[in-house]
N, C-alpha and C positions, 0 to 999 in steps of 0.2 A: 827234447830240448835240453842242452847241457846247463846244468845249474850254475856253472861258472861264466856264463855268458855275461857280457857287459850289462849292467843294470841301469836303469833310469834313477837318477837321484831324486831324493824326496824333498819337497819344498817345506822348509820350517816356517809356520806362520806364526811363530812367537813373536810378538812386536818387539819386546824388550831385546832378544837375542838379535833381531833384525838391526835394530838401531846400534847395538854395540859393535856389530861387525860390519857396518855398512861401508866403513873405508876400505876394508879388504875386499868386499863385494865389488865396490867401485873400480878399484884397481884392476881386478880380474877382468871386469867386464869391458873396461876402456882398452885394455890390452888387445882384446877381441876386436873392437869396434873401431880402434883408431882414435885420433885426436878429433874432438867434436867440432872443431872450428877449421877442418881441413877443406875450406873452399865453399863457394856458395853451390847450392843445387841448382839443376837445370830449371829454368823459368818454365811454368805452366803455359802450356799453348792456350792462346785465346781462340775460340772457334766462333765464327759468325754464322749464325743461321741465315740462309737464303730462301726466300720465299718467292715462287714463280708467280708471274703475272698471268692470271688466268682470263684475262679479257680476250675475247673473241669479237671482231668487228662483225656487225650486223646480228649477233646472235643474242644480245641483251636488249630487253624493251623496258622503257620507262625507267632507266637508271641514268642519273647525272653523274658527271665526272665525280662530284662530291661523295656521292652514294657509293660508287666504286672504290674510292680510297677509304670509306668507313668499313665496307666490308673486308678489304685487303687487311686493314689494320687490326681489326677486331677478331677475325677467325684465328690467326696465328696465336694471339694472346691467350684466347680460350683453350686452344690445343696445348699450349705450355702450361697453362694452369692444371688442366686435367692430367697431363703427363707428370707434373710434380706432385700432385695429389695421389696419384697411383703409386708412385715411388715411395712417398711418406708412408702409405698404408702398408705396402709390402714390407718396409723396414720395421714398422710397429709389429706386424705379424711375426716377423722373424725374430724380434727382440723377445716378444712374449714366448716363443717357443724356446729359446735359449734359457730363459728365466725359470721356465717350467721344468728344467732338467734338474736333477739333484745337485745339492750344493758340493762344493769341494769337500773331499772327506767322506763322502756317502758311499763311495765304492771300495768294495775290498777284492783283493786278489786270493785266490784259492789255488794252491799248488798241491801235488802229490796225489791227484785224482786217478782213479783206475782209468786204463786207456779205453775201455768199453762203457764208460759211464755216459749217459744221455742227459739232455737238458732237463727233461721231466724229472729224472732222479735228482738231479742238482736242486731243482726247485722244491722238491719234497724235503730235501736237507735243509735248505735255507729258510723257506717260508714260515716254519715255526718260531723264527727268531724275530721276525718283522716283515713289514710290507716290502715288496720287492718292486723296483721300478724296471730293471732290465736285466737279463742273464746273457752273457757272452761266452760260450763254451768254444775255446779256441781248437780249430782242427787244421790238419794238414791239407793245404790245398790240392795236392795231388791224389792222396790216398783217401782223404775224407776222414781219416782216424784222429781221434782226440789226441791232442798234445799232452794231456795230463794236467791242464791247469785252466782256469776261466776267471772271468770277472763279473761279480754281481753287483749291481747298483741298488742300493736300498733307497727308501724314500727320505732318510734323515741319516745324518752323521752319528747321532746317538745309537741308532740301530747297527749301523755299520760297526761301530766300536764294540758293541755287545756281539757281534758275530764273530770278530777277531778273538774275543776272550772265549767263546763257546767252541769255535771250530779248530782254532790253533791247537796242533798236536792230538787232535781228535782221531780215533781210530775209525776208519770208514772202509769196509769191504776189504779188508787185510792190508789197507794203505794207511800211514800217518800223514794227516792233512797238515799243510802249512798255510797260514792265513794272516794276511796283514792289510793295512789301508792301501789302496791301490796308488801308484806312483804317478799320478797325474800332475800337470804344471797349471798354475794359475797366476803367475806374476810375470810381468813384462819389464824389460829394460828399455828405456827410450834415450837415445843419444843425439847429439848434434841439435839440442834444444836451443833457440836464440837466448842468450844470457840476459837480455833486457825483458824477456816475456815474464809477466807477473803470474803468480800463483793462481789468481783467480781466473786470468785469461787461459792459462794452461789447463786448468780444471774445466773450464767451460767447453774447450775444444775437445778434451779427451771423453767427456761424458756425451757429447754430440756423436761420438764415433760409433759407440756400440754400449750395449746394457751390461749391468752387473759390476760397475766400478765400486768397489768398497773403500779402498785406500789409495790415495795419490801422494807421492813423496817427490815433490821437486826440490832437489837438494840445493840448498842456498849457499852462496859464497860467504864464508865466515868473515872475510875481510870487507865485503860490501854487500850488506843484508839485502839492498834493494836489487841485488843481481842474483840469478842462480848460477850454478856450476856448469850447466849445460848438459844435464842428464836428470833422468827420474825413474822411479819404479812405480808400477801400478799393480795393485793386487785386485783380482776379479772374483765375482761369486763362484765361478767354476771354470774349468778348463775350456768349455765350449764358449763362453762369453769372452774369455781371454784371446782364444785362437780366432774367434770372428773379428775382434777388434785388430788383432795383430795382422790379419790379412788386409783389412781395410786401410792401416797405416802403411803398409807395405806398397800399397798402389802409388804409382808415379805422380798421380793428381793430388795425393794428400800432402798438405805443407803445413809447417808451423811458422807462421809469419814469413812465408816465402821460402824457408828452409825445408829440405827433405830430411826427415829424421832417420835415425838408424833404429831399427826395432828388432828385437830378439827376445827369446825367453830368458828370464833372470836365472842366474845360477843359484841353485838351492844352497841352504846353509848347512845342511847336514842330515843325517838320518836319526830319528827318534830312537830310543834303546828298545822300545817294545817289539818283541817277535823279530829280532834282528836276522835270525836264520831264514825266516820267511821272506823278510825284505831282500836277503842276498840271493834269493832264487828268482826274484822278479826280472827276468830278462827284458830285452826291448819290445815286449809284446804289445804294449800300449800303441807303438808305432805301426805295428802290423795291423791292430785292430782299427786305428783311424783310417788306414788305407781301404779297409772294407766299407767305411761309411764316410766318404770325403764331405767336408763342411762346405755347404753352398752358401756364397755371400753375393 
């Protein structure tokens, strides 16, 4: 893999920098997504459930017409309640799985690995630094040979930072390693937000979509404080939570007060100075990795 290949930009989570640069960020994002008031979204289709009448003449005994109506009205309601309960339980389980994954900043990129390195050797290299959640040694899909880099997810961001300090520029089997915090994204841009939507209403809707919401910035109209400017930024606990919610909000059935929002990854603010050489070597490998493990929603 060429080190000069296009890299994923890093998300700057410094709140002060975020607020200072928000106007530039908004202009760039709106250039991509277009005007937020560019027409009403398609109305959500209303689907009526139809229940078949299961009466069969002469086959039912000791049932009055009133009893028949009671059975017909009760059973579908019970089925609907069971279905809703099942969906809610599935959502809760999925949310718990996403929150059990390491937080943003807990994964490191390790480049410059020998092509013959195996996962067990990589584990032996990293495990003394701290507890490991997962290792992804990237391999060529045709030859099965290592591409010379890997992603190691630790249980905490503190351990990940320690790993970058200990492994960056380290000599390993005749190679010089490059190590930096992995280039995952955990911030979304939401456009076409109804301008009369309040902060509390918006927050309630977003938090119901998926887990791990940490910061919601519904940008207010400076001229009319009771209205917003039609867009927002949402910061999530990790990439998995952000991607789960992103896919949910991209569904045609998802609406904000009747409007279909535009949803995309928020543009990063820049790259922290630490280990810039290692960061420059991080090619679009994260996209390749995600293809190996598609997120189920």
